[in-house]
N, CA, C and O atoms as a DFTB+ gen file, in Angstrom:
472 C
 N C O
     1  1      21.256     -38.041       6.210
     2  2      21.949     -38.301       4.985
     3  2      22.916     -37.151       4.748
     4  3      22.658     -36.007       5.122
     5  1      24.027     -37.483       4.123
     6  2      25.027     -36.487       3.765
     7  2      25.184     -36.444       2.251
     8  3      25.075     -37.468       1.576
     9  1      25.439     -35.266       1.731
    10  2      25.845     -35.098       0.345
    11  2      27.247     -34.515       0.401
    12  3      27.473     -33.457       0.989
    13  1      28.172     -35.213      -0.211
    14  2      29.557     -34.769      -0.182
    15  2      30.045     -34.626      -1.617
    16  3      29.976     -35.567      -2.407
    17  1      30.533     -33.453      -1.934
    18  2      31.069     -33.161      -3.256
    19  2      32.541     -32.842      -3.095
    20  3      32.929     -32.131      -2.168
    21  1      33.368     -33.370      -3.999
    22  2      34.797     -33.131      -3.855
    23  2      35.496     -33.071      -5.194
    24  3      35.024     -33.605      -6.198
    25  1      36.634     -32.403      -5.177
    26  2      37.548     -32.373      -6.310
    27  2      38.553     -33.492      -6.086
    28  3      38.395     -34.274      -5.149
    29  1      39.562     -33.587      -6.904
    30  2      40.545     -34.651      -6.723
    31  2      41.377     -34.463      -5.467
    32  3      41.961     -35.425      -4.968
    33  1      41.444     -33.252      -4.949
    34  2      42.320     -33.008      -3.815
    35  2      41.654     -32.403      -2.585
    36  3      42.325     -32.190      -1.575
    37  1      40.365     -32.124      -2.640
    38  2      39.711     -31.515      -1.481
    39  2      38.196     -31.642      -1.549
    40  3      37.612     -31.895      -2.603
    41  1      37.592     -31.459      -0.405
    42  2      36.137     -31.473      -0.298
    43  2      35.618     -30.101      -0.744
    44  3      36.149     -29.070      -0.331
    45  1      34.597     -30.093      -1.574
    46  2      33.977     -28.839      -2.020
    47  2      32.808     -28.481      -1.102
    48  3      32.667     -27.330      -0.690
    49  1      31.972     -29.469      -0.785
    50  2      30.807     -29.204       0.068
    51  2      30.413     -30.445       0.842
    52  3      30.450     -31.564       0.330
    53  1      30.031     -30.215       2.098
    54  2      29.466     -31.249       2.973
    55  2      28.088     -30.744       3.359
    56  3      27.963     -29.734       4.052
    57  1      27.083     -31.424       2.927
    58  2      25.727     -30.948       3.185
    59  2      24.965     -32.011       3.957
    60  3      24.870     -33.161       3.526
    61  1      24.426     -31.617       5.097
    62  2      23.624     -32.516       5.916
    63  2      22.164     -32.311       5.526
    64  3      21.637     -31.200       5.598
    65  1      21.528     -33.389       5.116
    66  2      20.104     -33.334       4.775
    67  2      19.326     -33.548       6.078
    68  3      19.513     -34.563       6.749
    69  1      18.465     -32.607       6.434
    70  2      17.712     -32.750       7.688
    71  2      16.898     -34.039       7.723
    72  3      16.367     -34.486       6.707
    73  1      16.814     -34.615       8.897
    74  2      16.039     -35.844       9.094
    75  2      14.608     -35.625       8.627
    76  3      13.972     -34.640       9.002
    77  1      14.101     -36.543       7.809
    78  2      12.739     -36.465       7.301
    79  2      12.598     -35.661       6.013
    80  3      11.527     -35.650       5.406
    81  1      13.668     -34.987       5.589
    82  2      13.613     -34.190       4.359
    83  2      13.695     -35.094       3.135
    84  3      14.592     -35.931       3.033
    85  1      12.772     -34.927       2.225
    86  2      12.814     -35.643       0.952
    87  2      13.638     -34.816      -0.021
    88  3      13.423     -33.612      -0.160
    89  1      14.577     -35.461      -0.690
    90  2      15.417     -34.753      -1.656
    91  2      14.753     -34.833      -3.027
    92  3      14.919     -35.797      -3.774
    93  1      14.013     -33.803      -3.318
    94  2      13.353     -33.686      -4.620
    95  2      14.293     -32.933      -5.561
    96  3      15.337     -32.437      -5.137
    97  1      13.925     -32.851      -6.822
    98  2      14.718     -32.087      -7.769
    99  2      14.831     -30.631      -7.349
   100  3      15.905     -30.036      -7.435
   101  1      13.719     -30.056      -6.892
   102  2      13.714     -28.657      -6.460
   103  2      14.638     -28.455      -5.250
   104  3      15.405     -27.493      -5.208
   105  1      14.563     -29.351      -4.282
   106  2      15.429     -29.256      -3.103
   107  2      16.892     -29.395      -3.518
   108  3      17.752     -28.662      -3.028
   109  1      17.170     -30.322      -4.406
   110  2      18.533     -30.570      -4.873
   111  2      19.128     -29.320      -5.522
   112  3      20.284     -28.978      -5.272
   113  1      18.344     -28.644      -6.351
   114  2      18.818     -27.419      -7.007
   115  2      18.976     -26.283      -6.000
   116  3      20.027     -25.645      -5.939
   117  1      17.934     -26.031      -5.212
   118  2      17.910     -24.853      -4.341
   119  2      18.780     -24.952      -3.092
   120  3      19.194     -23.927      -2.549
   121  1      19.060     -26.160      -2.633
   122  2      19.815     -26.297      -1.385
   123  2      21.168     -26.973      -1.561
   124  3      22.133     -26.629      -0.878
   125  1      21.237     -27.915      -2.459
   126  2      22.477     -28.681      -2.596
   127  2      23.368     -28.092      -3.691
   128  3      24.490     -27.667      -3.417
   129  1      22.872     -28.066      -4.928
   130  2      23.707     -27.554      -6.018
   131  2      24.082     -26.094      -5.810
   132  3      25.199     -25.694      -6.137
   133  1      23.183     -25.306      -5.281
   134  2      23.489     -23.900      -5.015
   135  2      24.703     -23.769      -4.104
   136  3      25.607     -22.978      -4.374
   137  1      24.720     -24.545      -3.027
   138  2      25.846     -24.525      -2.079
   139  2      27.122     -25.061      -2.729
   140  3      28.200     -24.497      -2.541
   141  1      27.003     -26.133      -3.483
   142  2      28.170     -26.718      -4.160
   143  2      28.775     -25.708      -5.122
   144  3      29.992     -25.525      -5.145
   145  1      27.942     -25.057      -5.909
   146  2      28.443     -24.096      -6.893
   147  2      29.088     -22.889      -6.208
   148  3      30.126     -22.405      -6.660
   149  1      28.483     -22.401      -5.127
   150  2      29.067     -21.274      -4.382
   151  2      30.453     -21.650      -3.861
   152  3      31.408     -20.889      -4.017
   153  1      30.556     -22.811      -3.250
   154  2      31.834     -23.258      -2.704
   155  2      32.867     -23.485      -3.802
   156  3      34.033     -23.121      -3.649
   157  1      32.437     -24.085      -4.904
   158  2      33.349     -24.349      -6.015
   159  2      33.936     -23.046      -6.551
   160  3      35.138     -22.960      -6.801
   161  1      33.086     -22.030      -6.729
   162  2      33.564     -20.745      -7.235
   163  2      34.538     -20.097      -6.249
   164  3      35.526     -19.487      -6.658
   165  1      34.261     -20.230      -4.973
   166  2      35.155     -19.666      -3.956
   167  2      36.505     -20.388      -3.947
   168  3      37.551     -19.740      -3.904
   169  1      36.488     -21.698      -3.987
   170  2      37.721     -22.497      -3.960
   171  2      38.580     -22.253      -5.193
   172  3      39.798     -22.106      -5.090
   173  1      37.946     -22.212      -6.350
   174  2      38.688     -22.090      -7.609
   175  2      38.886     -20.645      -8.064
   176  3      39.558     -20.390      -9.063
   177  1      38.303     -19.711      -7.334
   178  2      38.388     -18.280      -7.686
   179  2      37.769     -17.986      -9.054
   180  3      38.208     -17.083      -9.766
   181  1      36.754     -18.756      -9.405
   182  2      36.027     -18.547     -10.661
   183  2      34.763     -17.752     -10.377
   184  3      34.276     -17.704      -9.248
   185  1      34.247     -17.135     -11.423
   186  2      32.979     -16.417     -11.303
   187  2      31.808     -17.284     -11.747
   188  3      30.656     -16.998     -11.423
   189  1      32.115     -18.360     -12.500
   190  2      31.080     -19.246     -13.024
   191  2      31.505     -20.705     -12.802
   192  3      32.668     -20.990     -12.517
   193  1      30.555     -21.602     -12.937
   194  2      30.864     -23.030     -12.840
   195  2      30.917     -23.673     -14.211
   196  3      30.932     -24.898     -14.331
   197  1      30.944     -22.851     -15.235
   198  2      30.981     -23.308     -16.624
   199  2      32.068     -24.370     -16.814
   200  3      33.191     -24.217     -16.335
   201  1      31.720     -25.439     -17.515
   202  2      32.607     -26.557     -17.838
   203  2      32.914     -27.457     -16.644
   204  3      33.804     -28.303     -16.731
   205  1      32.210     -27.298     -15.550
   206  2      32.329     -28.215     -14.417
   207  2      31.662     -29.521     -14.820
   208  3      30.688     -29.516     -15.574
   209  1      32.180     -30.644     -14.322
   210  2      31.570     -31.939     -14.592
   211  2      31.172     -32.578     -13.269
   212  3      31.972     -32.643     -12.336
   213  1      29.949     -33.043     -13.194
   214  2      29.465     -33.766     -12.022
   215  2      29.387     -35.244     -12.370
   216  3      28.883     -35.628     -13.426
   217  1      29.888     -36.050     -11.474
   218  2      29.856     -37.502     -11.655
   219  2      29.074     -38.070     -10.485
   220  3      29.578     -38.116      -9.363
   221  1      27.852     -38.501     -10.737
   222  2      27.054     -39.042      -9.650
   223  2      26.163     -40.177     -10.113
   224  3      26.035     -40.463     -11.303
   225  1      25.552     -40.812      -9.124
   226  2      24.775     -42.019      -9.406
   227  2      23.463     -41.714     -10.107
   228  3      23.195     -40.576     -10.493
   229  1      22.659     -42.741     -10.263
   230  2      21.409     -42.625     -11.013
   231  2      20.181     -42.434     -10.123
   232  3      19.096     -42.911     -10.457
   233  1      20.340     -41.749      -9.011
   234  2      19.200     -41.498      -8.126
   235  2      18.120     -40.727      -8.882
   236  3      18.421     -39.877      -9.721
   237  1      16.881     -41.029      -8.581
   238  2      15.767     -40.388      -9.274
   239  2      15.827     -38.868      -9.162
   240  3      15.515     -38.161     -10.120
   241  1      16.226     -38.363      -8.000
   242  2      16.277     -36.909      -7.827
   243  2      17.326     -36.266      -8.731
   244  3      17.221     -35.079      -9.040
   245  1      18.324     -37.016      -9.157
   246  2      19.350     -36.479     -10.056
   247  2      18.870     -36.370     -11.496
   248  3      19.485     -35.675     -12.305
   249  1      17.795     -37.040     -11.817
   250  2      17.308     -37.086     -13.199
   251  2      16.148     -36.131     -13.461
   252  3      15.637     -36.073     -14.580
   253  1      15.735     -35.392     -12.459
   254  2      14.580     -34.503     -12.611
   255  2      14.860     -33.415     -13.646
   256  3      15.992     -32.954     -13.789
   257  1      13.818     -33.015     -14.359
   258  2      13.966     -31.979     -15.384
   259  2      14.529     -30.687     -14.817
   260  3      15.361     -30.043     -15.457
   261  1      14.088     -30.297     -13.622
   262  2      14.558     -29.049     -13.025
   263  2      16.085     -29.073     -12.832
   264  3      16.749     -28.046     -12.974
   265  1      16.620     -30.229     -12.513
   266  2      18.073     -30.360     -12.336
   267  2      18.780     -30.282     -13.683
   268  3      19.767     -29.561     -13.828
   269  1      18.282     -31.016     -14.657
   270  2      18.898     -30.978     -15.989
   271  2      18.876     -29.575     -16.574
   272  3      19.852     -29.146     -17.189
   273  1      17.780     -28.859     -16.391
   274  2      17.686     -27.487     -16.889
   275  2      18.670     -26.571     -16.171
   276  3      19.335     -25.755     -16.810
   277  1      18.771     -26.699     -14.845
   278  2      19.686     -25.883     -14.051
   279  2      21.140     -26.142     -14.450
   280  3      21.926     -25.207     -14.604
   281  1      21.485     -27.401     -14.613
   282  2      22.853     -27.743     -15.006
   283  2      23.149     -27.250     -16.420
   284  3      24.246     -26.763     -16.691
   285  1      22.193     -27.372     -17.302
   286  2      22.358     -26.905     -18.673
   287  2      22.549     -25.385     -18.712
   288  3      23.413     -24.886     -19.434
   289  1      21.755     -24.659     -17.947
   290  2      21.888     -23.197     -17.872
   291  2      23.269     -22.780     -17.391
   292  3      23.808     -21.767     -17.837
   293  1      23.841     -23.560     -16.484
   294  2      25.158     -23.253     -15.916
   295  2      26.301     -23.920     -16.675
   296  3      27.459     -23.836     -16.266
   297  1      25.968     -24.581     -17.780
   298  2      26.971     -25.256     -18.621
   299  2      27.768     -26.312     -17.847
   300  3      28.979     -26.451     -18.019
   301  1      27.058     -27.047     -16.996
   302  2      27.654     -28.126     -16.214
   303  2      27.305     -29.445     -16.878
   304  3      26.152     -29.679     -17.240
   305  1      28.293     -30.297     -17.037
   306  2      28.086     -31.595     -17.680
   307  2      27.896     -32.678     -16.626
   308  3      28.431     -32.594     -15.520
   309  1      27.125     -33.691     -16.992
   310  2      26.903     -34.833     -16.111
   311  2      27.646     -36.036     -16.683
   312  3      27.472     -36.389     -17.850
   313  1      28.466     -36.654     -15.858
   314  2      29.109     -37.909     -16.225
   315  2      28.321     -39.015     -15.554
   316  3      28.115     -38.989     -14.340
   317  1      27.885     -39.973     -16.327
   318  2      27.051     -41.048     -15.788
   319  2      27.847     -42.013     -14.931
   320  3      29.032     -42.254     -15.163
   321  1      27.178     -42.546     -13.956
   322  2      27.719     -43.543     -13.045
   323  2      27.475     -44.911     -13.666
   324  3      26.352     -45.214     -14.070
   325  1      28.490     -45.723     -13.745
   326  2      28.339     -47.060     -14.322
   327  2      27.954     -48.052     -13.227
   328  3      28.729     -48.310     -12.306
   329  1      26.772     -48.592     -13.338
   330  2      26.303     -49.564     -12.347
   331  2      27.120     -50.848     -12.430
   332  3      27.518     -51.277     -13.513
   333  1      27.358     -51.442     -11.294
   334  2      28.027     -52.739     -11.193
   335  2      29.451     -52.742     -11.758
   336  3      29.936     -53.781     -12.205
   337  1      30.111     -51.604     -11.740
   338  2      31.488     -51.528     -12.219
   339  2      32.355     -50.873     -11.151
   340  3      32.667     -49.686     -11.236
   341  1      32.735     -51.643     -10.163
   342  2      33.496     -51.072      -9.041
   343  2      34.819     -50.469      -9.488
   344  3      35.299     -49.520      -8.868
   345  1      35.416     -50.996     -10.545
   346  2      36.675     -50.435     -11.023
   347  2      36.491     -49.051     -11.640
   348  3      37.459     -48.303     -11.774
   349  1      35.271     -48.704     -12.014
   350  2      35.001     -47.394     -12.586
   351  2      34.489     -46.400     -11.555
   352  3      34.226     -45.246     -11.894
   353  1      34.343     -46.818     -10.320
   354  2      33.878     -45.945      -9.248
   355  2      35.000     -45.690      -8.247
   356  3      34.781     -45.732      -7.036
   357  1      36.189     -45.429      -8.753
   358  2      37.348     -45.257      -7.871
   359  2      37.226     -44.064      -6.938
   360  3      37.890     -44.024      -5.902
   361  1      36.386     -43.089      -7.285
   362  2      36.201     -41.945      -6.406
   363  2      35.672     -42.392      -5.047
   364  3      35.960     -41.757      -4.033
   365  1      34.908     -43.468      -5.016
   366  2      34.404     -43.984      -3.750
   367  2      35.544     -44.361      -2.816
   368  3      35.452     -44.159      -1.605
   369  1      36.605     -44.902      -3.368
   370  2      37.719     -45.343      -2.535
   371  2      38.410     -44.163      -1.867
   372  3      38.791     -44.247      -0.700
   373  1      38.574     -43.072      -2.595
   374  2      39.161     -41.865      -2.011
   375  2      38.323     -41.392      -0.832
   376  3      38.846     -41.168       0.260
   377  1      37.038     -41.243      -1.053
   378  2      36.160     -40.697      -0.031
   379  2      35.985     -41.651       1.141
   380  3      36.110     -41.233       2.292
   381  1      35.703     -42.909       0.879
   382  2      35.447     -43.851       1.960
   383  2      36.666     -44.101       2.822
   384  3      36.536     -44.259       4.035
   385  1      37.841     -44.139       2.232
   386  2      39.058     -44.301       3.034
   387  2      39.281     -43.098       3.928
   388  3      39.686     -43.250       5.081
   389  1      39.023     -41.914       3.417
   390  2      39.169     -40.688       4.213
   391  2      38.175     -40.692       5.379
   392  3      38.537     -40.366       6.509
   393  1      36.942     -41.056       5.104
   394  2      35.925     -41.097       6.154
   395  2      36.282     -42.142       7.205
   396  3      36.192     -41.874       8.402
   397  1      36.684     -43.321       6.768
   398  2      37.044     -44.400       7.691
   399  2      38.177     -43.964       8.615
   400  3      38.127     -44.214       9.819
   401  1      39.176     -43.325       8.070
   402  2      40.313     -42.863       8.872
   403  2      39.868     -41.821       9.907
   404  3      40.273     -41.876      11.068
   405  1      39.043     -40.889       9.477
   406  2      38.583     -39.820      10.370
   407  2      37.647     -40.329      11.469
   408  3      37.619     -39.768      12.564
   409  1      36.889     -41.376      11.187
   410  2      35.918     -41.892      12.163
   411  2      36.523     -42.897      13.137
   412  3      35.905     -43.230      14.148
   413  1      37.697     -43.372      12.847
   414  2      38.329     -44.405      13.651
   415  2      38.388     -44.017      15.131
   416  3      38.959     -42.993      15.504
   417  1      37.781     -44.867      15.957
   418  2      37.801     -44.733      17.415
   419  2      37.263     -43.397      17.919
   420  3      37.753     -42.873      18.919
   421  1      36.277     -42.848      17.249
   422  2      35.651     -41.607      17.689
   423  2      34.175     -41.858      17.934
   424  3      33.592     -42.778      17.361
   425  1      33.574     -41.041      18.783
   426  2      32.132     -41.110      18.988
   427  2      31.561     -39.689      18.895
   428  3      32.267     -38.704      19.110
   429  1      30.282     -39.613      18.573
   430  2      29.652     -38.325      18.342
   431  2      28.321     -38.272      19.055
   432  3      27.603     -39.269      19.133
   433  1      27.994     -37.094      19.577
   434  2      26.741     -36.935      20.311
   435  2      25.530     -36.880      19.383
   436  3      24.424     -37.243      19.784
   437  1      25.736     -36.426      18.137
   438  2      24.647     -36.452      17.169
   439  2      25.223     -36.575      15.761
   440  3      26.390     -36.269      15.518
   441  1      24.388     -37.021      14.858
   442  2      24.846     -37.343      13.504
   443  2      25.319     -36.111      12.728
   444  3      26.201     -36.223      11.876
   445  1      24.747     -34.946      13.010
   446  2      25.146     -33.747      12.290
   447  2      26.625     -33.414      12.500
   448  3      27.258     -32.826      11.623
   449  1      27.173     -33.785      13.650
   450  2      28.594     -33.492      13.929
   451  2      29.536     -34.265      13.003
   452  3      30.690     -33.872      12.830
   453  1      29.062     -35.344      12.417
   454  2      29.901     -36.111      11.493
   455  2      30.306     -35.293      10.278
   456  3      31.397     -35.486       9.742
   457  1      29.454     -34.392       9.840
   458  2      29.718     -33.623       8.618
   459  2      30.965     -32.763       8.730
   460  3      31.570     -32.428       7.711
   461  1      31.362     -32.403       9.930
   462  2      32.454     -31.446      10.091
   463  2      33.816     -32.093      10.242
   464  3      34.819     -31.384      10.330
   465  1      33.886     -33.404      10.275
   466  2      35.183     -34.060      10.381
   467  2      35.715     -34.504       9.038
   468  3      36.906     -34.781       8.903
   469  1      34.858     -34.574       8.053
   470  2      35.264     -35.063       6.735
   471  2      35.880     -33.917       5.953
   472  3      36.295     -34.103       4.809
């Protein structure tokens, strides 16, 4: 599984979840959000992620208390994903078109190598 975070004009983080790894709230905070926040601060030259907004789906791991507390401590807002509203999920089109273009007529020896082309 891949976790991909992006701004309107660039990828912030590409994270490969190891095969067999369960993405719990604790894992999400300690491995995924930590990396996303580090990269975001580096890209934007900020010292904090204050006022950042995350827009993601309703996966159970995204709703864990540990995640809400971590985001609240960092002053990060969550924008809810609207189910069954494809016109409101336009970010998918940006990402999926980019991935489709990059994967066209290519083959890979292992799945982890996919993370580095996006």
